[in-house]
C-alpha positions as CSV (number, residue, x, y, z in Angstrom):
1,M,-40.8,2.7,35.2
2,R,-39.3,1.9,38.5
3,T,-35.8,1.4,39.1
4,E,-34.7,-2.0,40.7
5,D,-31.3,-3.2,42.0
6,L,-31.0,-7.3,40.3
7,Q,-28.1,-9.4,41.4
8,G,-27.6,-12.6,39.3
9,L,-24.8,-15.3,38.2
10,V,-23.9,-15.1,34.3
11,E,-24.7,-18.0,32.7
12,R,-24.2,-16.6,29.3
13,V,-22.6,-13.5,27.4
14,T,-24.5,-13.5,24.0
15,F,-23.0,-10.7,22.7
16,H,-20.1,-8.3,24.2
17,S,-18.7,-5.2,22.4
18,E,-15.4,-5.0,23.6
19,D,-15.0,-1.5,21.8
20,T,-18.2,0.0,23.1
21,G,-18.9,-2.3,26.2
22,F,-22.7,-3.2,25.0
23,C,-23.1,-6.2,26.2
24,V,-26.3,-8.8,26.2
25,L,-26.0,-11.4,29.4
26,Q,-28.6,-14.5,30.1
27,V,-28.0,-14.3,34.0
28,K,-29.1,-16.4,36.3
29,V,-31.5,-14.9,39.5
30,R,-32.6,-15.9,42.6
31,G,-36.2,-16.4,42.4
32,R,-36.5,-16.3,39.0
33,R,-37.0,-20.6,37.4
34,E,-36.0,-19.2,33.9
35,L,-32.9,-17.3,33.0
36,A,-32.9,-13.2,32.7
37,T,-32.0,-10.6,29.7
38,V,-29.8,-8.3,30.8
39,V,-29.0,-5.6,28.8
40,G,-25.7,-3.1,29.7
41,S,-22.5,-1.8,29.3
42,A,-19.1,-3.5,31.3
43,A,-15.6,-3.2,30.3
44,A,-15.4,-6.7,30.5
45,I,-17.7,-9.8,31.0
46,N,-17.6,-13.3,31.4
47,P,-20.0,-16.6,32.3
48,G,-19.5,-17.2,36.0
49,E,-19.4,-13.6,37.0
50,Q,-22.0,-12.3,39.6
51,I,-23.1,-8.8,38.1
52,D,-24.9,-6.4,40.2
53,C,-27.2,-3.6,38.7
54,L,-29.4,-0.9,38.8
55,G,-32.5,-0.7,35.8
56,T,-35.8,-0.9,34.8
57,W,-37.7,-4.2,33.3
58,V,-38.9,-3.4,29.2
59,N,-41.0,-5.0,27.1
60,N,-38.5,-5.2,23.8
61,A,-40.8,-5.6,20.6
62,T,-38.5,-8.1,19.0
63,Y,-36.7,-9.7,22.1
64,G,-39.8,-9.8,24.7
65,L,-38.7,-9.0,28.5
66,Q,-35.6,-7.5,29.4
67,F,-34.0,-6.0,32.0
68,R,-31.9,-2.9,31.4
69,A,-29.2,-1.9,33.1
70,D,-28.2,1.9,33.6
71,T,-25.5,0.8,36.0
72,L,-23.5,-2.8,36.1
73,R,-20.9,-3.5,38.4
74,T,-19.0,-7.2,38.3
75,V,-17.8,-9.3,41.6
76,P,-15.9,-12.2,41.0
77,P,-17.8,-15.4,41.6
78,T,-18.7,-16.8,44.9
79,T,-20.7,-20.0,44.6
80,L,-18.8,-22.9,43.1
81,E,-20.9,-23.3,40.4
82,G,-20.1,-19.5,39.6
83,V,-16.5,-20.0,40.0
84,E,-16.3,-23.3,37.7
85,R,-18.0,-21.1,35.2
86,Y,-16.2,-18.4,35.1
87,L,-12.2,-20.2,34.8
88,G,-14.2,-22.2,32.3
89,S,-15.1,-19.6,29.7
90,G,-11.5,-19.5,28.3
91,L,-10.7,-16.0,30.1
92,I,-7.4,-17.9,31.9
93,K,-4.8,-19.4,28.8
94,G,-4.7,-22.9,29.8
95,I,-7.7,-23.5,31.9
96,G,-10.6,-24.9,29.8
97,P,-14.2,-26.6,30.9
98,H,-11.9,-29.7,32.1
99,F,-9.2,-28.6,33.9
100,A,-11.6,-25.6,35.5
101,H,-13.6,-28.9,36.9
102,Q,-10.2,-30.2,38.4
103,L,-9.5,-27.0,40.2
104,V,-13.1,-26.6,42.0
105,E,-13.3,-30.1,43.0
106,A,-9.9,-29.6,44.4
107,F,-9.9,-26.4,46.2
108,G,-13.1,-25.5,46.1
109,A,-14.2,-21.5,46.7
110,D,-10.4,-21.3,47.7
111,V,-9.3,-21.7,44.3
112,F,-8.5,-17.9,43.7
113,D,-6.0,-17.6,46.4
114,V,-4.4,-20.9,45.3
115,I,-3.7,-19.4,42.1
116,E,-2.4,-15.9,42.7
117,R,-0.6,-16.8,46.5
118,T,0.2,-20.7,46.7
119,P,0.6,-21.7,42.7
120,E,3.2,-24.4,44.0
121,R,-0.4,-26.4,45.0
122,L,-1.9,-26.8,41.2
123,R,0.7,-29.0,40.7
124,M,-0.6,-31.3,43.6
125,L,-3.3,-32.1,40.3
126,E,-2.6,-34.8,37.2
127,G,-1.2,-33.6,34.4
128,I,0.1,-30.0,35.9
129,G,3.7,-29.6,36.1
130,A,5.9,-26.3,37.1
131,K,5.5,-25.4,33.3
132,R,2.0,-25.8,33.0
133,Q,1.4,-24.0,36.5
134,A,3.9,-21.1,35.3
135,R,1.7,-20.4,32.5
136,V,-1.4,-20.3,34.1
137,T,-0.4,-17.6,37.0
138,E,1.1,-15.5,34.2
139,A,-2.2,-15.5,32.5
140,W,-3.9,-15.1,35.7
141,R,-1.9,-12.2,36.4
142,E,-2.1,-10.7,32.8
143,Q,-6.0,-11.4,32.9
144,K,-5.9,-9.0,36.1
145,A,-3.6,-6.0,34.4
146,I,-5.7,-6.2,31.3
147,R,-9.0,-6.4,32.9
148,E,-7.7,-3.1,35.1
149,I,-6.5,-1.6,32.0
150,M,-9.9,-2.1,30.3
151,V,-11.8,-0.5,33.3
152,F,-9.3,2.8,32.8
153,L,-10.5,3.3,29.6
154,H,-14.3,2.7,29.9
155,S,-14.0,5.4,32.9
156,H,-12.1,8.0,30.0
157,G,-15.4,7.1,27.8
158,I,-13.0,4.4,25.4
159,G,-13.6,1.1,24.5
160,S,-11.5,-1.5,25.6
161,A,-11.0,-3.7,22.6
162,R,-7.2,-2.9,22.5
163,A,-6.5,-3.7,26.5
164,A,-4.6,-7.0,25.8
165,R,-2.1,-5.3,23.1
166,I,-1.5,-2.2,25.2
167,H,-0.2,-4.8,27.9
168,R,1.3,-6.5,25.7
169,V,3.2,-3.4,24.4
170,Y,3.8,-1.2,28.1
171,G,3.3,-4.5,30.4
172,D,2.6,-3.5,33.7
173,Q,3.3,0.3,33.3
174,A,0.3,0.6,30.8
175,I,-1.7,2.9,32.9
176,H,1.4,5.1,34.1
177,R,2.2,5.8,30.3
178,I,-1.2,6.5,28.7
179,R,-1.1,9.1,31.4
180,D,2.4,10.4,31.2
181,N,1.2,10.6,26.8
182,P,-1.6,9.2,25.9
183,Y,-1.0,10.3,22.0
184,R,1.6,7.6,22.3
185,L,-1.1,4.9,21.8
186,A,-1.8,6.0,18.0
187,Q,2.0,5.4,17.3
188,D,2.2,2.0,19.6
189,I,-1.0,0.6,19.3
190,N,-2.1,-1.5,16.0
191,G,-6.1,-0.3,15.9
192,I,-5.7,2.6,18.1
193,G,-5.5,5.7,16.3
194,F,-5.3,9.9,17.0
195,V,-8.9,10.0,17.4
196,T,-9.0,7.5,20.3
197,A,-6.3,8.6,22.0
198,D,-7.2,12.6,22.0
199,A,-10.5,11.5,23.9
200,I,-7.9,10.3,26.6
201,A,-6.1,13.2,26.5
202,R,-9.2,15.5,26.8
203,K,-10.4,13.5,30.1
204,L,-7.0,13.6,31.3
205,G,-7.0,17.4,31.3
206,I,-4.7,18.1,28.2
207,P,-5.5,21.5,26.8
208,S,-7.2,22.0,23.3
209,D,-4.4,24.4,22.2
210,S,-1.3,22.4,23.7
211,L,1.3,22.1,21.2
212,I,1.8,17.9,22.8
213,R,-1.6,17.7,21.0
214,I,-0.8,19.9,17.9
215,R,2.5,18.0,17.2
216,A,1.0,14.9,17.7
217,A,-2.2,16.3,15.2
218,L,0.5,16.7,12.3
219,H,1.7,13.6,12.7
220,H,-1.4,12.1,12.7
221,V,-2.3,13.9,9.3
222,L,0.6,13.1,7.5
223,W,0.4,9.5,8.4
224,E,-3.3,9.4,7.0
225,C,-1.4,10.9,4.1
226,S,1.0,8.2,4.1
227,T,-1.9,5.2,4.3
228,E,-3.1,6.9,1.1
229,G,-0.1,6.5,-0.5
230,H,1.8,9.8,-0.3
231,C,5.2,10.6,0.7
232,A,4.8,13.9,2.0
233,A,1.7,16.5,2.0
234,E,1.8,20.0,0.9
235,K,2.4,22.5,3.5
236,R,-0.9,24.4,3.3
237,E,-3.1,21.2,3.0
238,L,-1.3,19.8,6.1
239,V,-2.0,23.5,8.1
240,Q,-5.6,23.4,7.1
241,R,-6.1,19.4,7.9
242,T,-5.0,20.1,11.3
243,V,-6.6,22.8,11.6
244,A,-9.9,21.6,10.9
245,L,-9.5,18.2,13.2
246,L,-8.4,20.0,16.1
247,E,-10.6,23.2,16.0
248,V,-7.3,25.6,16.9
249,S,-5.9,28.4,15.1
250,P,-4.0,28.2,11.7
251,A,-1.2,30.3,14.3
252,V,-0.6,27.7,16.7
253,V,-0.3,24.8,13.6
254,E,2.2,26.9,12.0
255,E,4.1,26.8,15.7
256,A,4.2,22.8,15.6
257,V,5.0,22.2,12.0
258,A,7.8,24.8,13.1
259,L,9.3,22.8,16.1
260,E,8.8,19.6,14.4
261,V,11.0,20.8,11.7
262,A,13.5,22.5,13.9
263,A,13.5,18.8,15.8
264,E,13.7,17.1,12.5
265,N,10.7,15.0,12.7
266,L,8.9,16.4,9.5
267,M,11.3,17.6,6.8
268,S,10.3,20.7,4.9
269,E,11.1,20.2,1.2
270,A,9.1,21.8,-2.6
271,I,7.3,19.3,-4.6
272,E,7.1,20.7,-8.3
273,G,7.5,24.4,-6.9
274,E,4.9,24.0,-3.1
275,P,6.8,23.6,0.5
276,A,5.5,20.0,1.1
277,L,6.4,18.4,4.6
278,F,7.7,15.0,4.8
279,L,7.6,12.6,8.2
280,A,11.7,11.8,8.5
281,P,11.5,8.1,7.9
282,L,9.7,8.6,4.5
283,H,12.3,11.4,3.8
284,R,15.0,9.0,4.5
285,A,13.3,6.5,2.5
286,E,13.0,8.5,-0.5
287,T,16.3,10.2,-0.7
288,G,17.7,7.0,0.6
289,V,16.4,5.2,-2.8
290,A,17.2,7.7,-5.1
291,G,21.2,7.5,-3.6
292,H,20.8,4.1,-3.8
293,L,19.6,4.0,-7.4
294,R,22.4,6.3,-8.7
295,R,25.4,4.4,-6.7
296,L,24.4,1.0,-8.5
297,L,23.8,2.8,-12.0
298,A,27.4,3.3,-12.0
299,G,30.3,0.6,-13.6
300,P,30.2,-1.6,-15.4
301,P,27.4,-5.0,-14.6
302,P,30.0,-7.6,-12.8
303,W,29.8,-10.2,-15.3
304,G,32.0,-8.3,-17.7
305,V,31.1,-7.7,-21.8
306,I,28.5,-10.8,-23.3
307,D,28.2,-11.0,-26.8
308,T,24.8,-11.4,-26.6
309,D,24.7,-12.6,-30.4
310,R,26.5,-15.7,-29.4
311,A,24.7,-16.3,-25.9
312,I,21.1,-15.4,-26.8
313,P,21.0,-18.8,-29.4
314,W,23.0,-20.5,-26.6
315,V,20.3,-19.9,-24.1
316,E,16.9,-20.7,-26.9
317,T,19.2,-24.3,-27.1
318,L,19.3,-25.0,-23.1
319,T,15.8,-24.0,-22.6
320,G,14.3,-24.8,-25.9
321,L,12.0,-21.9,-26.6
322,S,13.0,-18.8,-29.5
323,L,13.2,-15.4,-28.0
324,S,11.0,-13.2,-30.6
325,L,13.1,-9.9,-31.5
326,S,11.6,-7.5,-28.2
327,Q,12.7,-10.4,-25.7
328,R,16.3,-10.5,-27.4
329,E,16.5,-6.8,-26.8
330,A,15.3,-7.4,-23.6
331,V,17.8,-9.3,-22.6
332,A,20.6,-7.9,-24.2
333,A,19.5,-4.5,-22.4
334,V,19.9,-6.3,-18.9
335,L,22.9,-8.0,-20.0
336,N,24.4,-4.7,-20.6
337,G,23.9,-2.5,-17.7
338,K,23.5,-2.4,-13.9
339,I,20.2,-1.7,-13.0
340,T,17.0,-2.3,-15.4
341,V,13.2,-2.1,-15.4
342,L,11.4,-4.8,-17.0
343,T,7.7,-4.0,-17.0
344,G,4.5,-5.5,-19.1
345,G,1.3,-6.9,-18.9
346,P,0.2,-10.7,-18.6
347,G,1.5,-13.0,-21.2
348,V,4.3,-10.7,-23.1
349,G,6.7,-12.7,-22.1
350,K,8.6,-11.5,-18.8
351,T,9.1,-14.7,-17.0
352,T,10.7,-16.0,-20.3
353,I,13.5,-13.5,-20.1
354,V,13.9,-13.9,-16.5
355,N,14.9,-17.5,-16.9
356,S,17.0,-16.8,-19.7
357,I,19.5,-14.3,-17.9
358,L,19.3,-16.3,-15.1
359,K,21.1,-19.2,-17.0
360,L,23.5,-16.7,-18.8
361,V,24.6,-15.0,-15.5
362,E,24.6,-18.3,-13.6
363,G,26.7,-19.6,-16.9
364,R,29.2,-16.9,-16.5
365,G,30.0,-17.6,-12.8
366,G,27.6,-14.8,-11.3
367,E,25.9,-15.6,-7.9
368,V,21.8,-14.7,-8.7
369,L,19.6,-13.6,-5.7
370,L,15.6,-13.5,-6.4
371,C,13.4,-11.7,-4.6
372,A,10.0,-10.8,-4.3
373,P,7.9,-8.8,-1.9
374,T,4.6,-11.6,-0.8
375,G,5.3,-15.2,0.2
376,R,2.5,-15.9,-2.6
377,A,4.8,-13.9,-5.2
378,A,7.8,-16.0,-3.8
379,K,6.4,-18.6,-4.7
380,R,5.6,-18.5,-8.0
381,L,8.6,-16.7,-9.0
382,S,10.6,-19.9,-7.4
383,E,8.3,-21.9,-9.5
384,S,8.5,-20.1,-12.5
385,A,12.4,-19.8,-12.8
386,Q,13.0,-23.1,-11.0
387,A,15.2,-22.0,-8.6
388,E,14.6,-20.4,-5.0
389,A,13.2,-17.1,-4.6
390,R,12.5,-15.5,-1.0
391,T,10.1,-12.8,0.3
392,I,12.7,-9.4,0.9
393,H,12.3,-9.7,4.4
394,R,13.5,-13.3,4.6
395,L,16.2,-12.0,2.4
396,L,17.4,-9.2,4.0
397,E,16.8,-11.7,7.3
398,F,15.2,-9.5,9.3
399,D,15.6,-10.2,13.0
400,P,12.2,-8.9,15.0
401,R,14.2,-8.9,18.7
402,R,15.9,-5.9,17.1
403,G,13.3,-4.6,15.2
404,G,15.5,-3.9,12.1
405,F,17.2,-6.1,9.0
406,R,20.5,-7.8,9.2
407,K,21.2,-7.0,5.9
408,D,22.7,-3.4,5.2
409,E,25.3,-1.7,4.2
410,A,27.4,-3.0,6.5
411,D,27.0,-6.1,5.5
412,P,25.6,-6.7,2.3
413,L,24.2,-9.2,0.2
414,A,26.7,-11.8,-1.4
415,V,25.0,-11.2,-4.8
416,D,26.1,-10.1,-8.3
417,L,22.3,-10.0,-10.1
418,L,19.2,-9.1,-7.7
419,I,16.3,-10.2,-9.7
420,V,12.8,-8.5,-7.6
421,D,9.7,-9.2,-8.7
422,E,6.2,-7.5,-8.3
423,V,8.0,-4.5,-8.0
424,S,5.0,-2.7,-8.5
425,M,4.0,-3.6,-5.1
426,V,7.5,-2.5,-3.4
427,D,7.1,0.7,-0.8
428,V,9.2,3.4,-0.6
429,L,10.5,2.2,2.8
430,L,11.0,-1.6,1.6
431,M,12.7,-0.5,-1.2
432,N,15.2,1.9,0.4
433,Q,16.1,-1.3,3.0
434,L,16.5,-3.9,0.2
435,L,18.8,-1.9,-2.5
436,K,21.5,-0.2,0.9
437,A,21.5,-4.2,1.1
438,V,22.8,-4.8,-2.3
439,P,27.0,-4.0,-2.7
440,S,28.0,-1.7,-5.0
441,H,29.2,-3.8,-8.1
442,A,26.0,-5.8,-8.2
443,A,23.3,-5.1,-10.7
444,V,19.7,-5.1,-10.7
445,L,16.1,-6.3,-12.5
446,L,13.1,-4.6,-11.0
447,V,10.2,-6.5,-12.6
448,G,6.9,-5.4,-12.3
449,D,3.6,-4.0,-14.5
450,V,3.4,-0.3,-13.9
451,D,-0.3,-0.4,-15.2
452,Q,-1.5,-2.4,-12.1
453,L,-2.0,-0.4,-8.5
454,P,1.0,0.8,-6.7
455,S,1.9,-0.7,-3.8
456,V,-0.5,-0.6,-0.3
457,G,2.6,1.5,1.8
458,P,3.3,4.8,0.9
459,G,5.2,5.8,-2.5
460,A,5.0,5.1,-6.2
461,V,8.5,3.9,-6.2
462,L,8.1,1.9,-9.9
463,Q,6.6,4.4,-11.8
464,D,8.7,6.9,-10.3
465,I,12.2,5.1,-11.6
466,I,10.4,4.5,-15.0
467,E,9.5,8.5,-15.5
468,S,12.6,10.0,-14.0
469,G,14.3,8.6,-17.4
470,R,17.7,7.8,-15.9
471,V,17.2,3.7,-15.3
472,P,16.7,1.8,-18.2
473,T,13.5,0.4,-18.8
474,V,12.4,-2.6,-21.3
475,R,8.3,-1.7,-21.8
476,L,7.2,-5.0,-23.5
477,T,3.9,-5.0,-25.6
478,E,3.4,-8.4,-27.6
479,I,1.2,-11.4,-26.7
480,F,2.7,-14.7,-27.5
481,R,0.6,-17.4,-28.8
482,Q,0.0,-19.3,-25.9
483,A,-1.3,-16.3,-24.1
484,A,-3.6,-14.7,-26.7
485,S,-5.6,-18.2,-26.1
486,S,-6.6,-16.9,-23.0
487,S,-9.3,-14.4,-22.8
488,I,-8.2,-13.6,-19.3
489,V,-4.9,-12.2,-20.8
490,V,-6.7,-10.5,-23.5
491,N,-9.0,-8.8,-21.6
492,A,-6.8,-7.9,-19.2
493,H,-5.0,-6.0,-22.5
494,R,-8.2,-4.6,-23.8
495,I,-8.7,-3.1,-20.4
496,N,-5.6,-1.5,-19.7
497,A,-6.7,0.1,-23.5
498,G,-9.1,1.3,-22.7
499,E,-11.2,-1.2,-25.0
500,S,-14.1,-3.0,-24.0
501,I,-14.3,-6.7,-22.8
502,E,-14.7,-9.8,-25.2
503,T,-16.3,-12.9,-24.2
504,R,-16.5,-15.9,-26.2
505,D,-19.9,-17.3,-27.2
506,G,-19.9,-21.3,-27.4
507,A,-20.9,-24.7,-25.1
508,G,-17.4,-25.3,-23.9
509,L,-16.5,-24.0,-20.8
510,Q,-14.4,-20.5,-20.8
511,D,-12.0,-18.9,-18.9
512,F,-13.2,-15.4,-18.6
513,Y,-17.3,-14.2,-18.4
514,F,-19.1,-10.8,-17.6
515,I,-22.8,-11.4,-16.2
516,P,-24.7,-8.6,-16.1
517,A,-27.1,-7.3,-13.5
518,E,-29.2,-4.5,-12.7
519,S,-28.9,-2.9,-9.3
520,P,-26.8,-4.1,-5.9
521,E,-29.3,-6.5,-4.8
522,E,-28.9,-9.2,-7.7
523,I,-25.7,-8.6,-8.1
524,Y,-24.8,-9.7,-4.1
525,A,-27.7,-12.7,-5.1
526,K,-25.7,-13.8,-8.2
527,L,-22.5,-13.5,-6.3
528,L,-23.5,-16.0,-3.7
529,Q,-24.8,-18.6,-6.2
530,V,-21.9,-18.3,-8.7
531,V,-19.3,-19.0,-6.0
532,T,-21.1,-21.2,-3.7
533,E,-22.8,-23.5,-6.9
534,R,-21.6,-22.6,-9.8
535,I,-18.3,-22.5,-10.2
536,P,-18.1,-25.5,-7.8
537,R,-20.3,-27.3,-9.6
538,R,-19.0,-26.5,-13.5
539,F,-15.3,-25.9,-12.7
540,A,-14.7,-28.8,-9.7
541,M,-13.3,-26.0,-7.7
542,S,-13.4,-25.4,-4.0
543,P,-15.7,-22.7,-2.8
544,I,-13.4,-21.9,0.1
545,R,-9.7,-22.5,-1.6
546,D,-9.9,-22.1,-5.2
547,I,-12.2,-19.1,-5.5
548,Q,-11.2,-15.6,-4.4
549,V,-13.8,-12.6,-4.5
550,L,-12.4,-9.6,-5.3
551,T,-14.5,-5.8,-4.4
552,P,-13.4,-2.5,-4.8
553,M,-14.8,-1.4,-1.4
554,N,-14.8,-2.5,2.4
555,R,-18.3,-0.9,2.8
556,G,-21.3,-1.4,2.0
557,S,-23.1,-4.4,0.7
558,L,-21.3,-5.5,-1.8
559,G,-18.1,-4.5,0.6
560,T,-15.7,-6.9,2.2
561,H,-17.2,-7.3,5.7
562,S,-21.0,-7.4,4.0
563,L,-19.7,-10.2,1.8
564,N,-17.3,-12.3,4.2
565,V,-20.2,-12.3,6.7
566,E,-22.8,-14.0,4.2
567,L,-20.5,-16.3,2.4
568,Q,-19.0,-17.4,6.1
569,K,-22.8,-18.6,6.9
570,H,-23.2,-19.9,3.3
571,L,-19.8,-22.0,3.5
572,N,-18.8,-22.7,6.8
573,A,-21.9,-22.2,9.1
574,G,-21.6,-25.1,11.4
575,A,-17.8,-25.6,12.2
576,E,-17.1,-26.0,15.9
577,P,-15.7,-24.4,18.0
578,R,-15.6,-20.9,17.5
579,V,-14.3,-17.2,19.0
580,S,-15.3,-14.2,18.2
581,R,-13.0,-11.3,18.5
582,Y,-13.1,-7.5,17.8
583,G,-16.1,-7.6,15.1
584,W,-15.5,-11.2,13.5
585,T,-15.8,-14.9,14.3
586,Y,-13.9,-17.6,13.7
587,A,-14.1,-21.2,12.7
588,P,-11.8,-24.6,11.8
589,R,-12.1,-24.0,8.3
590,D,-12.4,-20.1,8.0
591,K,-10.2,-18.2,5.0
592,I,-8.3,-15.7,6.8
593,I,-6.3,-12.4,5.3
594,Q,-3.4,-10.8,7.2
595,T,-4.2,-7.0,7.7
596,V,-0.7,-5.9,9.9
597,N,2.7,-7.1,8.9
598,D,3.7,-9.0,11.6
599,Y,7.4,-9.8,11.8
600,D,7.4,-12.2,14.6
601,K,5.1,-14.4,12.7
602,D,6.9,-13.9,9.7
603,V,3.3,-13.0,8.5
604,F,2.5,-10.1,6.2
605,N,-0.1,-7.9,4.9
606,G,-1.8,-9.3,2.4
607,D,-1.3,-12.7,3.3
608,I,-4.0,-15.4,3.1
609,G,-4.1,-18.5,5.0
610,Q,-6.8,-20.9,6.3
611,V,-8.0,-21.7,10.4
612,S,-6.7,-25.4,11.3
613,R,-7.7,-25.4,15.0
614,V,-9.6,-22.9,17.7
615,D,-8.1,-23.5,21.0
616,L,-10.4,-22.6,23.7
617,D,-8.8,-23.7,26.5
618,E,-5.1,-21.9,25.3
619,G,-6.5,-19.4,24.2
620,Q,-5.0,-19.3,20.6
621,L,-6.5,-19.2,17.0
622,H,-4.0,-21.7,14.7
623,V,-3.7,-20.5,11.5
624,T,-2.1,-22.6,8.5
625,F,0.0,-20.2,5.8
626,D,1.3,-22.2,2.8
627,E,1.6,-25.6,4.8
628,R,3.2,-23.5,7.8
629,T,1.1,-23.2,10.5
630,V,1.0,-20.0,12.9
631,L,-0.7,-18.9,16.3
632,Y,-2.4,-16.0,17.4
633,E,-3.4,-15.5,20.9
634,F,-7.2,-14.6,20.9
635,G,-6.0,-10.9,22.0
636,E,-3.9,-10.6,18.7
637,L,-7.3,-11.7,16.5
638,D,-6.9,-7.6,15.7
639,E,-4.7,-8.8,13.3
640,I,-6.5,-10.6,10.6
641,S,-10.1,-10.8,9.7
642,L,-12.1,-13.1,7.1
643,A,-10.9,-13.5,3.5
644,Y,-14.0,-15.2,1.4
645,A,-13.9,-11.5,0.0
646,T,-11.1,-8.8,0.1
647,S,-10.5,-6.2,-1.8
648,V,-8.3,-5.5,-4.4
649,H,-5.9,-3.8,-3.2
650,K,-4.9,-6.4,-0.7
651,S,-4.9,-9.3,-3.7
652,Q,-2.0,-7.2,-5.0
653,G,0.9,-9.8,-5.7
654,S,-1.4,-13.1,-5.4
655,E,-2.6,-15.0,-7.8
656,Y,-6.0,-17.4,-7.4
657,P,-7.5,-20.4,-9.5
658,A,-10.7,-18.5,-9.9
659,V,-11.6,-14.5,-9.1
660,V,-15.3,-13.0,-8.8
661,I,-15.5,-9.4,-9.4
662,P,-18.4,-7.8,-8.4
663,L,-19.2,-3.9,-10.3
664,A,-21.9,-1.6,-9.4
665,M,-22.4,1.6,-9.5
666,Q,-22.2,2.5,-5.4
667,H,-18.6,1.8,-6.1
668,Y,-18.3,5.0,-8.5
669,L,-15.2,6.3,-6.7
670,L,-13.2,3.6,-7.0
671,L,-14.0,2.6,-10.8
672,Q,-11.3,3.3,-12.3
673,R,-9.0,1.4,-14.7
674,N,-5.8,0.0,-12.7
675,L,-8.7,-1.3,-10.7
676,L,-9.9,-3.5,-12.7
677,Y,-6.9,-4.7,-14.7
678,T,-5.2,-5.4,-11.4
679,A,-8.2,-7.6,-10.2
680,V,-8.7,-9.2,-13.5
681,T,-4.8,-10.4,-13.7
682,R,-5.1,-12.3,-10.3
683,G,-7.5,-14.7,-11.9
684,K,-5.4,-17.3,-13.3
685,R,-8.0,-20.0,-14.2
686,L,-11.2,-17.9,-14.8
687,V,-12.6,-14.7,-14.0
688,V,-16.3,-14.2,-13.6
689,I,-17.1,-10.4,-13.3
690,I,-21.0,-9.8,-12.1
691,G,-22.0,-5.9,-12.4
692,Q,-23.5,-3.5,-13.6
693,P,-22.8,-2.6,-17.9
694,R,-22.5,1.3,-17.0
695,A,-19.7,0.5,-14.1
696,L,-17.6,-1.5,-16.2
697,A,-17.5,0.6,-19.1
698,M,-16.9,3.5,-16.0
699,A,-14.1,1.3,-14.6
700,V,-12.2,0.6,-18.6
701,N,-12.5,4.3,-19.5
702,N,-11.9,5.9,-16.4
703,V,-7.9,6.3,-16.4
704,R,-8.2,9.3,-13.0
705,S,-6.4,7.5,-10.4
706,T,-4.8,10.0,-7.6
707,R,-1.4,11.2,-8.4
708,R,0.4,10.0,-4.8
709,L,2.5,13.0,-4.0
710,T,6.3,12.0,-3.9
711,N,10.0,13.5,-4.9
712,L,11.2,10.1,-5.5
713,G,11.6,11.1,-9.8
714,A,12.8,14.6,-9.0
715,R,15.7,12.9,-6.7
716,L,16.2,10.8,-9.8
717,A,16.1,13.5,-12.6
718,G,18.5,15.8,-10.8
719,E,16.2,18.1,-9.7
720,V,16.2,18.3,-5.9
């Protein structure tokens, strides 16, 4: 095949991977009536750009005649048509197709020079004031810098998907900072891990056995352990994993460990007799939680002695609810103590107890604050307690500018009783921040279901506190009559007890169904039918707003990615306009989930919203979270993903009108009782499990969940 030189104008970008650079382009080539399909690789590519490439023509069996470019170089457009298409492609925030046409009409081929050198001339156009002019010129400057970063990353064999975020964090110093220490990328940039940073470092000539590389790898391995929920790693395992990752000698890794411990970046401590290592922030958090709990346990409750024999009948009269013996004992335990844990499954009366305590303490003039780890959990607590509840971050007044909380030991909360709901979701870092802001005179009630999955973040705080035996704990088990009429509640308790589920016979609508299927393919087909047709028709529910698919895995045919793509196709196929970034396509009405904490936006990992608008001119996605609109720049869309289906872990703290759960033997490693129990308890009005009976039985019987490596229980018990 003969190598040719092909030049032309990019009419359309059919596909472009910001990660690998691979692209499929429709190109207008001089002398050809039809558009040519060009396949190649470019760090960045936009309609309107001229390309100059070397390659060969091939006849693809599926896609027909294509030009396969071995090298592909982009040059700024020179024709007026190309300039207009380039500017109107959404590349420059503030310039859409309409404004691009105005610019080209006014300034012709000189438009790039005008934007860059004499931007004040933009104000000659109608509707362009100083504010918009500044925004366009800043976006132009930023885009040039981002493109330079893209080219730099590609020249070192690295995809450029995170170029915009790198520029936001490092600014115009980005390339200099990466050259100086590429391993900073793994710490500073969401979505860039150690492997990517290490590849850049190797290209820049950093030796494979350099201590800067090994010290960065130690942090990476410990961070990976923390994403699995551990607060530490056994030293032996840490060294082995680092040696395997880097292919270096154990002696060099041991030397790096010693240097990191001496610098107090890592903390050394024995856990159950085995030497272990903590990242310094996690060690500080664990010791902080233990210290603050011991501090708060001391002394009498701030409201003094309450005669519960008289107080409980008073609150029963006030609420119109009679407390059972176990509920009375729970109320007395909280009123007579400083810190109490209240745990139990659905339908056991936790809400009734919380509301009774709230009224009793407020009746004595006490100041009560309520909080929960997520916005949805806080909203539910507000509704059930009929009192204001805030997220922990809002309660502690997180300040994104300084990257910390305003409320702490120096400026504590004004509170006599702090009620924290959904404590099983709270990781060790957030619990430390919360407890340090509680004054020593105050009491704390920790409410949660210890049998649910532990927090997404590191630690097993609720479990460790209970197992330490140092904090008074009330475990509720009695299911009350109203809750017992719900098959969701009954089956949740049966699953938690290791018993098989029950489904009720009858023609009427039920709230719990198990639909058997023999294969993953059958589960997949039935799930699509249930979500898109059967539930909306029989229960009058919105398939986007009301139904949530919860799956154990992210990958595979029944994983979040595959199900989201298919459900989007069935439920929101015709929505326009659309934007594609980081492997997902978004359009108005799409359901999305936040995948990282964003303190600036006040949106947190696991929050679910709905796309309300895609603004191609401004390069922004508008997302509504509980009636609050949040704006995302297109370069920030790696913070979200589609949420028609989410993992069970991401659903913690949330409730949905209807939950659909696929269970297959391909989920073998994740078929665990606490995972299924958590998924089932997310359903408010309807739960549907679609799966292989063997997979359901395995999940119910499997209690071997991975034990998290922490030392909080031992610290509380005084063993450290």
